[in-house]
C-alpha positions as CSV (number, residue, x, y, z in Angstrom):
1,M,-6.5,-67.9,9.4
2,N,-5.5,-66.4,12.7
3,S,-7.5,-63.7,14.3
4,Y,-4.9,-60.9,13.5
5,K,-5.1,-61.6,9.8
6,K,-8.9,-61.7,9.9
7,V,-9.0,-58.3,11.6
8,V,-6.6,-56.8,9.1
9,L,-8.6,-58.2,6.2
10,K,-11.9,-56.9,7.6
11,L,-10.4,-53.5,8.2
12,S,-8.9,-53.4,4.7
13,L,-12.2,-54.4,3.1
14,T,-14.1,-51.8,5.2
15,L,-11.7,-49.0,4.2
16,M,-11.9,-50.0,0.5
17,V,-15.7,-49.7,0.6
18,C,-15.9,-46.6,2.8
19,M,-13.0,-44.4,1.3
20,P,-14.8,-43.6,-2.0
21,V,-18.0,-42.8,-0.1
22,L,-16.1,-40.6,2.4
23,S,-14.3,-38.7,-0.3
24,F,-17.6,-37.4,-1.7
25,A,-19.3,-36.8,1.7
26,V,-18.2,-33.1,1.9
27,P,-18.9,-31.2,-1.3
28,A,-16.7,-28.3,-2.3
29,A,-18.1,-25.0,-1.1
30,F,-17.5,-21.7,-2.9
31,T,-17.4,-18.1,-1.7
32,D,-17.6,-14.8,-3.7
33,N,-14.3,-13.5,-5.0
34,N,-13.6,-9.8,-5.0
35,E,-10.5,-8.6,-7.0
36,T,-9.0,-5.2,-7.8
37,T,-6.2,-5.5,-10.3
38,G,-4.0,-2.9,-12.1
39,Y,-2.8,-3.4,-15.6
40,V,-0.8,-2.0,-18.5
41,G,-1.1,-2.6,-22.2
42,L,-1.0,-1.5,-25.8
43,Q,-4.0,-0.2,-27.8
44,W,-4.8,0.5,-31.4
45,F,-7.7,2.4,-32.9
46,T,-8.8,2.4,-36.5
47,E,-7.5,5.6,-38.3
48,E,-6.0,7.0,-35.1
49,T,-3.0,4.9,-34.3
50,N,-0.5,3.2,-36.6
51,F,0.9,-0.3,-35.9
52,I,4.4,0.9,-34.6
53,R,3.1,3.7,-32.4
54,P,0.2,2.4,-30.4
55,N,-1.5,4.0,-27.4
56,I,-0.2,3.0,-23.9
57,V,-3.1,1.9,-21.6
58,V,-2.9,2.0,-17.8
59,G,-5.9,0.9,-15.8
60,V,-7.5,-0.8,-12.9
61,R,-10.2,-3.4,-13.0
62,Q,-12.5,-4.3,-10.0
63,T,-14.6,-7.4,-10.3
64,K,-16.8,-9.5,-8.1
65,T,-17.3,-13.2,-8.9
66,A,-20.6,-14.7,-7.5
67,A,-20.1,-18.1,-5.8
68,A,-23.4,-19.4,-6.9
69,D,-23.0,-19.2,-10.7
70,N,-19.4,-18.0,-11.3
71,K,-20.8,-14.8,-12.9
72,I,-18.5,-11.8,-13.0
73,T,-19.5,-8.1,-12.7
74,G,-17.4,-5.1,-12.1
75,Y,-15.8,-1.9,-13.4
76,D,-12.8,-0.9,-15.5
77,L,-11.1,2.5,-15.4
78,M,-8.4,3.1,-18.0
79,F,-6.2,5.9,-19.1
80,T,-4.6,6.0,-22.5
81,Y,-1.4,7.9,-23.6
82,S,-0.9,8.5,-27.4
83,L,2.7,7.8,-28.5
84,E,1.7,9.3,-31.9
85,K,0.8,12.7,-30.4
86,N,2.9,12.5,-27.3
87,Q,0.0,13.4,-25.0
88,F,-2.7,11.8,-22.8
89,D,-5.4,10.6,-25.2
90,A,-8.5,9.6,-23.2
91,I,-10.0,8.3,-20.0
92,R,-12.7,5.6,-20.1
93,A,-14.9,3.9,-17.5
94,G,-16.8,0.8,-18.3
95,Y,-19.1,-1.7,-16.6
96,L,-18.2,-5.4,-17.0
97,D,-20.5,-8.4,-17.0
98,G,-20.1,-12.1,-18.0
99,K,-18.0,-15.1,-17.5
100,C,-14.2,-15.5,-17.2
101,N,-13.3,-15.9,-20.8
102,V,-15.7,-13.3,-22.3
103,L,-17.0,-10.3,-20.5
104,S,-19.2,-7.7,-22.1
105,T,-18.4,-4.0,-21.5
106,V,-20.3,-0.8,-21.9
107,G,-19.0,2.6,-20.9
108,V,-18.3,6.3,-21.4
109,G,-15.2,8.4,-21.5
110,Y,-13.6,11.6,-22.6
111,S,-11.0,12.1,-25.3
112,L,-8.5,14.8,-24.5
113,K,-7.1,14.7,-28.1
114,K,-10.6,15.2,-29.7
115,K,-12.0,17.2,-26.8
116,S,-15.1,15.0,-27.1
117,V,-17.3,12.7,-25.0
118,L,-16.9,9.0,-25.9
119,G,-19.4,6.0,-25.7
120,F,-18.3,2.4,-26.2
121,I,-19.4,-1.2,-26.2
122,G,-17.3,-4.3,-26.5
123,A,-15.9,-7.6,-25.3
124,V,-13.1,-8.3,-22.8
125,G,-11.2,-11.5,-22.8
126,P,-8.0,-12.7,-21.1
127,Y,-5.2,-10.3,-22.1
128,S,-7.4,-8.4,-24.6
129,R,-10.3,-6.1,-25.2
130,L,-12.2,-5.2,-28.4
131,I,-14.4,-2.1,-28.4
132,A,-16.6,-0.2,-30.8
133,E,-16.6,3.5,-29.9
134,L,-18.5,6.7,-30.9
135,D,-17.2,10.1,-30.1
136,G,-19.4,13.2,-29.5
137,N,-19.4,14.0,-33.3
138,A,-20.8,10.5,-34.0
139,Y,-17.5,9.4,-35.5
140,P,-17.2,5.6,-35.1
141,S,-13.9,3.7,-34.4
142,L,-12.8,0.3,-33.5
143,G,-10.2,-0.3,-30.8
144,L,-8.1,-3.3,-29.8
145,D,-6.1,-3.7,-26.6
146,F,-3.6,-6.3,-25.5
147,N,-2.9,-6.0,-21.8
148,S,-1.5,-7.7,-18.8
149,L,-4.9,-8.9,-17.4
150,G,-5.7,-12.5,-17.6
151,C,-9.1,-14.0,-16.8
152,A,-11.1,-12.2,-14.2
153,G,-11.1,-14.0,-10.8
154,D,-12.8,-17.3,-10.3
155,R,-14.9,-18.0,-7.3
156,K,-12.9,-19.1,-4.2
157,E,-13.1,-22.7,-3.1
158,T,-13.3,-23.3,0.7
159,N,-12.6,-26.4,2.7
160,S,-16.0,-26.7,4.3
161,A,-19.6,-26.8,3.2
162,P,-21.7,-23.7,3.8
163,G,-23.4,-23.8,7.1
């Protein structure tokens, strides 16, 4: 075998051995991800809204995703308009905590329709929210939203390892 073919063969063998090792040499690094996203949606509450005349929800969600464990925390502020009563219904502010597909929420609000303080707990998922709510008269209700928000932001991948 001439020397040119030997060099090419050695170089090829070296690359075949080294390439898989080199591809794992630099691990992916992540940074925190901060997002502020506006949204719209439809909302139904037990004994308050009928199926064909839901509330309209307009809101903004601010989240922070931690790079270390992909945990999401944040806040959600929403305004609802009642198509049934043709008036603004309520304002709610909630704290969010969890992972992308399921966030827990707890918060307070004020109902303009009932003229009462609100308290709620629930779960938030991609394009949806389910909350259990008590008004100032201790009247319980269950609410379901379908909205334009997908999964809360994932941590961001960077090209270099943290240094």
